[in-house]
Each structure stands twice: as structure tokens, then as C-alpha cells.
MIMARLUM-77428 format. One record per atom (N, C-alpha, C): residue number from 1; residue in three letters; x, y, z. Coordinates in nm, 2 decimals. Example, Ala and Ser with C-alpha at 12.3 -4.5 7.8 and 13.67 -1.06 7.14 Angstrom:
<sites>
i 1 aa ALA x 1.32 y -0.57 z 0.78;
i 1 aa ALA x 1.23 y -0.45 z 0.78;
i 1 aa ALA x 1.32 y -0.33 z 0.78;
i 2 aa SER x 1.28 y -0.22 z 0.71;
i 2 aa SER x 1.37 y -0.11 z 0.71;
i 2 aa SER x 1.29 y 0.00 z 0.79;
</sites>
This chain:
<sites>
i 1 aa MET x 0.10 y -0.11 z 0.02;
i 1 aa MET x 0.01 y 0.00 z 0.00;
i 1 aa MET x 0.11 y 0.13 z 0.01;
i 2 aa ASN x 0.05 y 0.21 z -0.08;
i 2 aa ASN x 0.13 y 0.34 z -0.10;
i 2 aa ASN x 0.11 y 0.45 z 0.00;
i 3 aa GLN x 0.22 y 0.52 z 0.06;
i 3 aa GLN x 0.21 y 0.60 z 0.16;
i 3 aa GLN x 0.13 y 0.73 z 0.11;
i 4 aa PRO x 0.07 y 0.82 z 0.17;
i 4 aa PRO x 0.02 y 0.95 z 0.12;
i 4 aa PRO x 0.13 y 1.05 z 0.09;
i 5 aa THR x 0.12 y 1.13 z -0.01;
i 5 aa THR x 0.22 y 1.21 z -0.04;
i 5 aa THR x 0.19 y 1.36 z 0.00;
i 6 aa TYR x 0.25 y 1.41 z 0.07;
i 6 aa TYR x 0.21 y 1.55 z 0.14;
i 6 aa TYR x 0.33 y 1.66 z 0.09;
i 7 aa SER x 0.28 y 1.77 z 0.07;
i 7 aa SER x 0.37 y 1.87 z 0.07;
i 7 aa SER x 0.32 y 2.00 z 0.17;
i 8 aa VAL x 0.42 y 2.07 z 0.20;
i 8 aa VAL x 0.43 y 2.19 z 0.28;
i 8 aa VAL x 0.44 y 2.32 z 0.23;
i 9 aa VAL x 0.34 y 2.40 z 0.23;
i 9 aa VAL x 0.34 y 2.53 z 0.16;
i 9 aa VAL x 0.34 y 2.63 z 0.26;
i 10 aa ALA x 0.44 y 2.73 z 0.26;
i 10 aa ALA x 0.43 y 2.85 z 0.34;
i 10 aa ALA x 0.35 y 2.97 z 0.31;
i 11 aa ARG x 0.23 y 2.95 z 0.30;
i 11 aa ARG x 0.13 y 3.06 z 0.30;
i 11 aa ARG x 0.00 y 3.06 z 0.38;
i 12 aa THR x -0.04 y 3.19 z 0.38;
i 12 aa THR x -0.16 y 3.18 z 0.49;
i 12 aa THR x -0.30 y 3.10 z 0.39;
i 13 aa PRO x -0.38 y 3.05 z 0.48;
i 13 aa PRO x -0.49 y 2.97 z 0.42;
i 13 aa PRO x -0.60 y 3.05 z 0.38;
i 14 aa SER x -0.65 y 3.03 z 0.28;
i 14 aa SER x -0.78 y 3.10 z 0.22;
i 14 aa SER x -0.89 y 3.10 z 0.32;
i 15 aa VAL x -0.98 y 3.18 z 0.33;
i 15 aa VAL x -1.08 y 3.18 z 0.45;
i 15 aa VAL x -1.16 y 3.03 z 0.43;
i 16 aa ALA x -1.17 y 2.98 z 0.31;
i 16 aa ALA x -1.24 y 2.87 z 0.29;
i 16 aa ALA x -1.14 y 2.75 z 0.36;
i 17 aa GLU x -1.04 y 2.73 z 0.31;
i 17 aa GLU x -0.95 y 2.64 z 0.39;
i 17 aa GLU x -0.94 y 2.65 z 0.53;
i 18 aa TYR x -0.93 y 2.78 z 0.58;
i 18 aa TYR x -0.92 y 2.79 z 0.72;
i 18 aa TYR x -1.04 y 2.74 z 0.80;
i 19 aa LEU x -1.16 y 2.79 z 0.75;
i 19 aa LEU x -1.30 y 2.75 z 0.81;
i 19 aa LEU x -1.30 y 2.60 z 0.82;
i 20 aa HIS x -1.29 y 2.52 z 0.72;
i 20 aa HIS x -1.30 y 2.38 z 0.67;
i 20 aa HIS x -1.19 y 2.32 z 0.77;
i 21 aa LEU x -1.07 y 2.33 z 0.78;
i 21 aa LEU x -0.98 y 2.29 z 0.88;
i 21 aa LEU x -1.03 y 2.30 z 0.98;
i 22 aa ARG x -1.08 y 2.40 z 1.04;
i 22 aa ARG x -1.10 y 2.43 z 1.19;
i 22 aa ARG x -1.22 y 2.33 z 1.23;
i 23 aa ALA x -1.31 y 2.34 z 1.13;
i 23 aa ALA x -1.43 y 2.26 z 1.17;
i 23 aa ALA x -1.40 y 2.12 z 1.17;
i 24 aa VAL x -1.35 y 2.05 z 1.07;
i 24 aa VAL x -1.33 y 1.92 z 1.08;
i 24 aa VAL x -1.23 y 1.86 z 1.17;
i 25 aa ALA x -1.14 y 1.94 z 1.23;
i 25 aa ALA x -1.04 y 1.91 z 1.34;
i 25 aa ALA x -1.11 y 1.95 z 1.48;
i 26 aa GLY x -1.23 y 1.99 z 1.48;
i 26 aa GLY x -1.31 y 2.02 z 1.60;
i 26 aa GLY x -1.26 y 2.13 z 1.68;
i 27 aa LEU x -1.20 y 2.25 z 1.60;
i 27 aa LEU x -1.16 y 2.35 z 1.67;
i 27 aa LEU x -1.30 y 2.45 z 1.67;
i 28 aa SER x -1.28 y 2.54 z 1.77;
i 28 aa SER x -1.40 y 2.65 z 1.77;
i 28 aa SER x -1.44 y 2.73 z 1.65;
i 29 aa PRO x -1.56 y 2.71 z 1.61;
i 29 aa PRO x -1.61 y 2.79 z 1.49;
i 29 aa PRO x -1.59 y 2.95 z 1.47;
i 30 aa PHE x -1.57 y 3.01 z 1.36;
i 30 aa PHE x -1.56 y 3.14 z 1.36;
i 30 aa PHE x -1.67 y 3.17 z 1.20;
i 31 aa VAL x -1.72 y 3.29 z 1.23;
i 31 aa VAL x -1.79 y 3.33 z 1.11;
i 31 aa VAL x -1.71 y 3.36 z 1.00;
i 32 aa GLU x -1.72 y 3.39 z 0.87;
i 32 aa GLU x -1.65 y 3.40 z 0.76;
i 32 aa GLU x -1.59 y 3.55 z 0.76;
i 33 aa ALA x -1.66 y 3.65 z 0.80;
i 33 aa ALA x -1.60 y 3.78 z 0.82;
i 33 aa ALA x -1.49 y 3.79 z 0.91;
i 34 aa ALA x -1.53 y 3.73 z 1.04;
i 34 aa ALA x -1.41 y 3.72 z 1.14;
i 34 aa ALA x -1.28 y 3.65 z 1.10;
i 35 aa ALA x -1.29 y 3.55 z 1.04;
i 35 aa ALA x -1.20 y 3.47 z 0.97;
i 35 aa ALA x -1.11 y 3.55 z 0.87;
i 36 aa GLN x -1.19 y 3.62 z 0.78;
i 36 aa GLN x -1.12 y 3.69 z 0.70;
i 36 aa GLN x -1.03 y 3.81 z 0.75;
i 37 aa LYS x -1.10 y 3.86 z 0.85;
i 37 aa LYS x -1.03 y 3.97 z 0.91;
i 37 aa LYS x -0.90 y 3.92 z 1.00;
i 38 aa GLY x -0.92 y 3.81 z 1.07;
i 38 aa GLY x -0.83 y 3.74 z 1.15;
i 38 aa GLY x -0.70 y 3.70 z 1.06;
i 39 aa LEU x -0.73 y 3.64 z 0.95;
i 39 aa LEU x -0.62 y 3.58 z 0.88;
i 39 aa LEU x -0.53 y 3.68 z 0.83;
i 40 aa GLN x -0.57 y 3.81 z 0.84;
i 40 aa GLN x -0.47 y 3.93 z 0.79;
i 40 aa GLN x -0.37 y 3.93 z 0.91;
i 41 aa GLY x -0.38 y 3.91 z 1.01;
i 41 aa GLY x -0.28 y 3.93 z 1.12;
i 41 aa GLY x -0.19 y 3.79 z 1.13;
i 42 aa THR x -0.18 y 3.73 z 1.01;
i 42 aa THR x -0.07 y 3.63 z 1.02;
i 42 aa THR x 0.04 y 3.66 z 0.96;
i 43 aa ILE x 0.14 y 3.63 z 1.06;
i 43 aa ILE x 0.28 y 3.66 z 1.05;
i 43 aa ILE x 0.35 y 3.54 z 0.94;
i 44 aa PHE x 0.32 y 3.43 z 1.00;
i 44 aa PHE x 0.37 y 3.30 z 0.89;
i 44 aa PHE x 0.26 y 3.20 z 0.92;
i 45 aa SER x 0.25 y 3.11 z 0.82;
i 45 aa SER x 0.16 y 3.01 z 0.83;
i 45 aa SER x 0.22 y 2.89 z 0.74;
i 46 aa ALA x 0.22 y 2.76 z 0.78;
i 46 aa ALA x 0.23 y 2.64 z 0.69;
i 46 aa ALA x 0.10 y 2.57 z 0.66;
i 47 aa LEU x 0.10 y 2.53 z 0.57;
i 47 aa LEU x -0.04 y 2.43 z 0.52;
i 47 aa LEU x 0.02 y 2.31 z 0.46;
i 48 aa ILE x -0.03 y 2.21 z 0.50;
i 48 aa ILE x 0.00 y 2.06 z 0.44;
i 48 aa ILE x -0.09 y 2.03 z 0.34;
i 49 aa PHE x -0.05 y 2.00 z 0.21;
i 49 aa PHE x -0.16 y 1.96 z 0.12;
i 49 aa PHE x -0.13 y 1.82 z 0.07;
i 50 aa HIS x -0.25 y 1.76 z 0.03;
i 50 aa HIS x -0.27 y 1.62 z -0.01;
i 50 aa HIS x -0.35 y 1.60 z -0.12;
i 51 aa GLU x -0.30 y 1.57 z -0.24;
i 51 aa GLU x -0.38 y 1.56 z -0.37;
i 51 aa GLU x -0.45 y 1.68 z -0.38;
i 52 aa GLY x -0.38 y 1.79 z -0.37;
i 52 aa GLY x -0.43 y 1.94 z -0.40;
i 52 aa GLY x -0.53 y 2.00 z -0.29;
i 53 aa SER x -0.55 y 1.91 z -0.17;
i 53 aa SER x -0.64 y 1.99 z -0.09;
i 53 aa SER x -0.54 y 2.02 z 0.05;
i 54 aa ALA x -0.59 y 2.11 z 0.12;
i 54 aa ALA x -0.53 y 2.14 z 0.25;
i 54 aa ALA x -0.59 y 2.06 z 0.35;
i 55 aa VAL x -0.48 y 1.98 z 0.43;
i 55 aa VAL x -0.53 y 1.88 z 0.53;
i 55 aa VAL x -0.47 y 1.91 z 0.65;
i 56 aa GLY x -0.38 y 2.04 z 0.67;
i 56 aa GLY x -0.34 y 2.05 z 0.78;
i 56 aa GLY x -0.29 y 2.19 z 0.77;
i 57 aa MET x -0.28 y 2.26 z 0.90;
i 57 aa MET x -0.23 y 2.42 z 0.88;
i 57 aa MET x -0.19 y 2.45 z 1.02;
i 58 aa GLY x -0.12 y 2.56 z 1.04;
i 58 aa GLY x -0.08 y 2.62 z 1.15;
i 58 aa GLY x -0.03 y 2.75 z 1.13;
i 59 aa ARG x -0.07 y 2.85 z 1.21;
i 59 aa ARG x -0.03 y 3.01 z 1.22;
i 59 aa ARG x 0.05 y 3.04 z 1.33;
i 60 aa LEU x 0.15 y 3.15 z 1.29;
i 60 aa LEU x 0.19 y 3.25 z 1.40;
i 60 aa LEU x 0.14 y 3.39 z 1.37;
i 61 aa ILE x 0.09 y 3.44 z 1.48;
i 61 aa ILE x 0.03 y 3.56 z 1.47;
i 61 aa ILE x 0.11 y 3.67 z 1.55;
i 62 aa GLY x 0.09 y 3.78 z 1.58;
i 62 aa GLY x 0.15 y 3.86 z 1.68;
i 62 aa GLY x 0.16 y 4.01 z 1.61;
i 63 aa ASP x 0.24 y 4.07 z 1.68;
i 63 aa ASP x 0.26 y 4.22 z 1.66;
i 63 aa ASP x 0.37 y 4.26 z 1.57;
i 64 aa GLY x 0.45 y 4.14 z 1.55;
i 64 aa GLY x 0.55 y 4.17 z 1.45;
i 64 aa GLY x 0.70 y 4.21 z 1.52;
i 65 aa GLY x 0.68 y 4.22 z 1.65;
i 65 aa GLY x 0.83 y 4.26 z 1.70;
i 65 aa GLY x 0.84 y 4.19 z 1.83;
i 66 aa CYS x 0.74 y 4.22 z 1.93;
i 66 aa CYS x 0.75 y 4.15 z 2.07;
i 66 aa CYS x 0.69 y 4.03 z 2.10;
i 67 aa PHE x 0.56 y 4.03 z 2.07;
i 67 aa PHE x 0.49 y 3.91 z 2.12;
i 67 aa PHE x 0.42 y 3.82 z 1.98;
i 68 aa PHE x 0.43 y 3.71 z 2.02;
i 68 aa PHE x 0.39 y 3.62 z 1.90;
i 68 aa PHE x 0.29 y 3.51 z 1.95;
i 69 aa GLN x 0.21 y 3.43 z 1.90;
i 69 aa GLN x 0.14 y 3.31 z 1.94;
i 69 aa GLN x 0.12 y 3.20 z 1.83;
i 70 aa VAL x 0.14 y 3.09 z 1.85;
i 70 aa VAL x 0.13 y 2.99 z 1.77;
i 70 aa VAL x -0.03 y 2.95 z 1.77;
i 71 aa VAL x -0.11 y 2.96 z 1.67;
i 71 aa VAL x -0.24 y 2.92 z 1.68;
i 71 aa VAL x -0.30 y 2.86 z 1.54;
i 72 aa ASP x -0.42 y 2.78 z 1.57;
i 72 aa ASP x -0.47 y 2.71 z 1.47;
i 72 aa ASP x -0.40 y 2.57 z 1.41;
i 73 aa ILE x -0.34 y 2.50 z 1.50;
i 73 aa ILE x -0.28 y 2.41 z 1.46;
i 73 aa ILE x -0.39 y 2.30 z 1.44;
i 74 aa ALA x -0.42 y 2.26 z 1.31;
i 74 aa ALA x -0.52 y 2.17 z 1.29;
i 74 aa ALA x -0.49 y 2.06 z 1.16;
i 75 aa VAL x -0.51 y 1.94 z 1.21;
i 75 aa VAL x -0.49 y 1.86 z 1.10;
i 75 aa VAL x -0.63 y 1.76 z 1.07;
i 76 aa HIS x -0.67 y 1.74 z 0.95;
i 76 aa HIS x -0.78 y 1.68 z 0.92;
i 76 aa HIS x -0.76 y 1.52 z 0.99;
i 77 aa PRO x -0.89 y 1.48 z 1.04;
i 77 aa PRO x -0.88 y 1.34 z 1.11;
i 77 aa PRO x -0.84 y 1.23 z 1.02;
i 78 aa GLU x -0.86 y 1.23 z 0.91;
i 78 aa GLU x -0.82 y 1.14 z 0.82;
i 78 aa GLU x -0.65 y 1.13 z 0.80;
i 79 aa HIS x -0.60 y 1.23 z 0.81;
i 79 aa HIS x -0.44 y 1.25 z 0.81;
i 79 aa HIS x -0.39 y 1.25 z 0.93;
i 80 aa GLN x -0.46 y 1.24 z 1.05;
i 80 aa GLN x -0.40 y 1.26 z 1.19;
i 80 aa GLN x -0.29 y 1.13 z 1.21;
i 81 aa GLY x -0.22 y 1.13 z 1.30;
i 81 aa GLY x -0.12 y 1.03 z 1.34;
i 81 aa GLY x -0.01 y 0.99 z 1.25;
i 82 aa ARG x -0.01 y 1.09 z 1.16;
i 82 aa ARG x 0.11 y 1.07 z 1.06;
i 82 aa ARG x 0.22 y 1.17 z 1.06;
i 83 aa GLY x 0.25 y 1.23 z 1.18;
i 83 aa GLY x 0.33 y 1.34 z 1.20;
i 83 aa GLY x 0.34 y 1.50 z 1.14;
i 84 aa LEU x 0.20 y 1.50 z 1.08;
i 84 aa LEU x 0.17 y 1.63 z 1.02;
i 84 aa LEU x 0.18 y 1.75 z 1.12;
i 85 aa GLY x 0.11 y 1.75 z 1.24;
i 85 aa GLY x 0.15 y 1.85 z 1.34;
i 85 aa GLY x 0.27 y 1.87 z 1.36;
i 86 aa LYS x 0.38 y 1.77 z 1.39;
i 86 aa LYS x 0.51 y 1.80 z 1.40;
i 86 aa LYS x 0.57 y 1.87 z 1.28;
i 87 aa THR x 0.54 y 1.84 z 1.15;
i 87 aa THR x 0.59 y 1.89 z 1.03;
i 87 aa THR x 0.54 y 2.05 z 1.03;
i 88 aa ILE x 0.43 y 2.06 z 1.09;
i 88 aa ILE x 0.38 y 2.23 z 1.08;
i 88 aa ILE x 0.44 y 2.28 z 1.18;
i 89 aa MET x 0.47 y 2.23 z 1.30;
i 89 aa MET x 0.54 y 2.30 z 1.40;
i 89 aa MET x 0.67 y 2.33 z 1.37;
i 90 aa THR x 0.75 y 2.23 z 1.29;
i 90 aa THR x 0.88 y 2.25 z 1.25;
i 90 aa THR x 0.88 y 2.36 z 1.16;
i 91 aa ALA x 0.81 y 2.38 z 1.06;
i 91 aa ALA x 0.79 y 2.51 z 0.96;
i 91 aa ALA x 0.78 y 2.63 z 1.07;
i 92 aa ILE x 0.69 y 2.64 z 1.15;
i 92 aa ILE x 0.67 y 2.75 z 1.21;
i 92 aa ILE x 0.80 y 2.80 z 1.30;
i 93 aa MET x 0.85 y 2.68 z 1.37;
i 93 aa MET x 0.98 y 2.72 z 1.46;
i 93 aa MET x 1.08 y 2.77 z 1.36;
i 94 aa GLU x 1.10 y 2.69 z 1.25;
i 94 aa GLU x 1.21 y 2.74 z 1.15;
i 94 aa GLU x 1.20 y 2.90 z 1.13;
i 95 aa HIS x 1.08 y 2.94 z 1.11;
i 95 aa HIS x 1.05 y 3.08 z 1.07;
i 95 aa HIS x 1.10 y 3.15 z 1.20;
i 96 aa VAL x 1.03 y 3.11 z 1.31;
i 96 aa VAL x 1.07 y 3.18 z 1.45;
i 96 aa VAL x 1.22 y 3.20 z 1.47;
i 97 aa LYS x 1.29 y 3.09 z 1.44;
i 97 aa LYS x 1.43 y 3.08 z 1.46;
i 97 aa LYS x 1.51 y 3.19 z 1.37;
i 98 aa GLU x 1.46 y 3.19 z 1.25;
i 98 aa GLU x 1.54 y 3.25 z 1.15;
i 98 aa GLU x 1.49 y 3.40 z 1.13;
i 99 aa ASN x 1.37 y 3.44 z 1.18;
i 99 aa ASN x 1.30 y 3.56 z 1.17;
i 99 aa ASN x 1.27 y 3.66 z 1.26;
i 100 aa LEU x 1.26 y 3.59 z 1.40;
i 100 aa LEU x 1.22 y 3.67 z 1.51;
i 100 aa LEU x 1.35 y 3.71 z 1.59;
i 101 aa HIS x 1.33 y 3.83 z 1.66;
i 101 aa HIS x 1.44 y 3.87 z 1.74;
i 101 aa HIS x 1.46 y 3.79 z 1.85;
i 102 aa PRO x 1.57 y 3.76 z 1.90;
i 102 aa PRO x 1.57 y 3.67 z 2.02;
i 102 aa PRO x 1.52 y 3.72 z 2.11;
i 103 aa SER x 1.45 y 3.83 z 2.15;
i 103 aa SER x 1.39 y 3.85 z 2.29;
i 103 aa SER x 1.23 y 3.84 z 2.24;
i 104 aa ALA x 1.20 y 3.79 z 2.13;
i 104 aa ALA x 1.07 y 3.79 z 2.11;
i 104 aa ALA x 0.99 y 3.68 z 2.21;
i 105 aa TYR x 0.87 y 3.69 z 2.25;
i 105 aa TYR x 0.81 y 3.59 z 2.33;
i 105 aa TYR x 0.71 y 3.53 z 2.25;
i 106 aa VAL x 0.72 y 3.40 z 2.24;
i 106 aa VAL x 0.62 y 3.32 z 2.15;
i 106 aa VAL x 0.54 y 3.24 z 2.26;
i 107 aa SER x 0.42 y 3.24 z 2.26;
i 107 aa SER x 0.32 y 3.17 z 2.34;
i 107 aa SER x 0.21 y 3.08 z 2.25;
i 108 aa LEU x 0.15 y 2.98 z 2.32;
i 108 aa LEU x 0.05 y 2.93 z 2.28;
i 108 aa LEU x -0.04 y 2.88 z 2.40;
i 109 aa ILE x -0.16 y 2.84 z 2.35;
i 109 aa ILE x -0.26 y 2.76 z 2.45;
i 109 aa ILE x -0.25 y 2.62 z 2.39;
i 110 aa ALA x -0.21 y 2.52 z 2.47;
i 110 aa ALA x -0.22 y 2.37 z 2.43;
i 110 aa ALA x -0.33 y 2.31 z 2.49;
i 111 aa ASP x -0.38 y 2.25 z 2.39;
i 111 aa ASP x -0.50 y 2.15 z 2.44;
i 111 aa ASP x -0.41 y 2.00 z 2.48;
i 112 aa VAL x -0.46 y 1.93 z 2.58;
i 112 aa VAL x -0.41 y 1.81 z 2.61;
i 112 aa VAL x -0.48 y 1.71 z 2.53;
i 113 aa PRO x -0.39 y 1.64 z 2.47;
i 113 aa PRO x -0.25 y 1.59 z 2.49;
i 113 aa PRO x -0.14 y 1.65 z 2.41;
i 114 aa ALA x -0.19 y 1.76 z 2.32;
i 114 aa ALA x -0.10 y 1.81 z 2.23;
i 114 aa ALA x 0.01 y 1.88 z 2.28;
i 115 aa ASN x -0.01 y 1.92 z 2.41;
i 115 aa ASN x 0.10 y 1.97 z 2.48;
i 115 aa ASN x 0.24 y 1.90 z 2.49;
i 116 aa THR x 0.23 y 1.76 z 2.47;
i 116 aa THR x 0.37 y 1.69 z 2.45;
i 116 aa THR x 0.42 y 1.72 z 2.32;
i 117 aa LEU x 0.35 y 1.76 z 2.21;
i 117 aa LEU x 0.40 y 1.79 z 2.10;
i 117 aa LEU x 0.47 y 1.92 z 2.10;
i 118 aa TYR x 0.43 y 2.02 z 2.16;
i 118 aa TYR x 0.48 y 2.15 z 2.17;
i 118 aa TYR x 0.59 y 2.15 z 2.27;
i 119 aa GLU x 0.59 y 2.08 z 2.35;
i 119 aa GLU x 0.74 y 2.05 z 2.45;
i 119 aa GLU x 0.86 y 2.00 z 2.38;
i 120 aa LYS x 0.83 y 1.94 z 2.28;
i 120 aa LYS x 0.96 y 1.88 z 2.19;
i 120 aa LYS x 0.99 y 2.00 z 2.12;
i 121 aa PHE x 0.92 y 2.10 z 2.12;
i 121 aa PHE x 0.98 y 2.23 z 2.03;
i 121 aa PHE x 1.03 y 2.34 z 2.13;
i 122 aa GLY x 1.02 y 2.30 z 2.26;
i 122 aa GLY x 1.09 y 2.39 z 2.35;
i 122 aa GLY x 0.99 y 2.46 z 2.45;
i 123 aa PHE x 0.86 y 2.46 z 2.40;
i 123 aa PHE x 0.75 y 2.52 z 2.50;
i 123 aa PHE x 0.75 y 2.46 z 2.64;
i 124 aa LYS x 0.73 y 2.54 z 2.73;
i 124 aa LYS x 0.71 y 2.51 z 2.89;
i 124 aa LYS x 0.59 y 2.57 z 2.93;
i 125 aa GLU x 0.54 y 2.48 z 3.03;
i 125 aa GLU x 0.42 y 2.54 z 3.09;
i 125 aa GLU x 0.47 y 2.65 z 3.16;
i 126 aa THR x 0.38 y 2.76 z 3.19;
i 126 aa THR x 0.41 y 2.87 z 3.27;
i 126 aa THR x 0.38 y 2.87 z 3.40;
i 127 aa ALA x 0.27 y 2.80 z 3.43;
i 127 aa ALA x 0.21 y 2.78 z 3.58;
i 127 aa ALA x 0.34 y 2.73 z 3.67;
i 128 aa PRO x 0.33 y 2.79 z 3.80;
i 128 aa PRO x 0.23 y 2.86 z 3.86;
i 128 aa PRO x 0.26 y 3.01 z 3.84;
i 129 aa ARG x 0.36 y 3.05 z 3.78;
i 129 aa ARG x 0.42 y 3.20 z 3.75;
i 129 aa ARG x 0.28 y 3.28 z 3.70;
i 130 aa SER x 0.23 y 3.20 z 3.56;
i 130 aa SER x 0.13 y 3.28 z 3.49;
i 130 aa SER x 0.04 y 3.17 z 3.45;
i 131 aa LEU x -0.08 y 3.20 z 3.42;
i 131 aa LEU x -0.18 y 3.09 z 3.36;
i 131 aa LEU x -0.23 y 3.15 z 3.23;
i 132 aa GLY x -0.28 y 3.07 z 3.16;
i 132 aa GLY x -0.33 y 3.10 z 3.04;
i 132 aa GLY x -0.50 y 3.12 z 3.07;
i 133 aa MET x -0.55 y 3.25 z 3.03;
i 133 aa MET x -0.69 y 3.31 z 3.04;
i 133 aa MET x -0.75 y 3.33 z 2.93;
i 134 aa ALA x -0.87 y 3.33 z 2.90;
i 134 aa ALA x -0.95 y 3.35 z 2.79;
i 134 aa ALA x -1.09 y 3.43 z 2.83;
i 135 aa TYR x -1.12 y 3.52 z 2.71;
i 135 aa TYR x -1.24 y 3.59 z 2.73;
i 135 aa TYR x -1.30 y 3.57 z 2.58;
i 136 aa ARG x -1.45 y 3.53 z 2.60;
i 136 aa ARG x -1.52 y 3.52 z 2.47;
i 136 aa ARG x -1.63 y 3.63 z 2.47;
i 137 aa VAL x -1.63 y 3.70 z 2.37;
i 137 aa VAL x -1.72 y 3.81 z 2.36;
i 137 aa VAL x -1.89 y 3.75 z 2.37;
i 138 aa ASP x -1.89 y 3.65 z 2.30;
i 138 aa ASP x -2.02 y 3.58 z 2.29;
i 138 aa ASP x -2.00 y 3.46 z 2.39;
i 139 aa THR x -2.08 y 3.49 z 2.52;
i 139 aa THR x -2.07 y 3.38 z 2.59;
i 139 aa THR x -2.14 y 3.26 z 2.56;
i 140 aa SER x -2.23 y 3.26 z 2.47;
i 140 aa SER x -2.33 y 3.15 z 2.43;
i 140 aa SER x -2.26 y 3.06 z 2.32;
i 141 aa ALA x -2.13 y 3.12 z 2.25;
i 141 aa ALA x -2.05 y 3.05 z 2.17;
i 141 aa ALA x -1.99 y 2.94 z 2.22;
</sites>
């Protein structure tokens, strides 16, 4: 049986790719207008393609100088377990190391058990010194 062929492309996902991958990977949904605006804040993004379709993504967002956050790490369920999350993180971290100032602060919010993936790239829990916190504008979402 042949192994699937994947390619990594460094570009921001289209709104359709973004919304689709978030939905199939079980990430929280966004409306199209929010996604279109939010994607403009992408500093760097890696997409994984299989047979012409995006099956994985990850983005680095931030202020361009001091603060950055890794977000939207998503892999289509049919392609999970093949190291694609690691491939996405490798591309993002190569960009971080090659392009960000050494004083830059890069953070992420890790869902368990994905935290073990991020630890492999040098991310460490910040507790008890600091805790991740979130606020949702629409509390019904």
C-alpha cells in the first residue's frame, strides 16, 4: 500500500481552507467575516497539502516585534497520526528561529494531549508563575 504524499506550503490559508480545517479538526467555529479579518494578522503560516487539498495548517500571529502566538494547529482527522502536526510546528519554529528577534516572546495555548508535541519544540508550561486565560465576547458560543 502506498503512503500518502504530502507537501508543505508556507502561505496563509484561504478563508475556505481555514474554516474547513478548523471545523473538521474540532476547533471552535468562526464566522467568515471574522476569519477574513483574522487571517490578515498572520505573520507566518504553514499548510499541508494532499492531492491538491489542504489537510493541515498552523499559524503564527503577533505584533511583528515583541509578542507572537502559535495558533490554529489543525490536521484533518483522516490524516492525523502521520506526524503532520510535527511537520507544521517544525515549519513555524524554523520561521521563528530565522526571523524573530531573540527577545521575542512566543506563546500558545495547548490542548491536552497536544502539549507533549509543543514540549518537543521547547515550549514549557508557565504555571504557577502565569496561567493562560481567555475571554469570549459571545458567551453563548
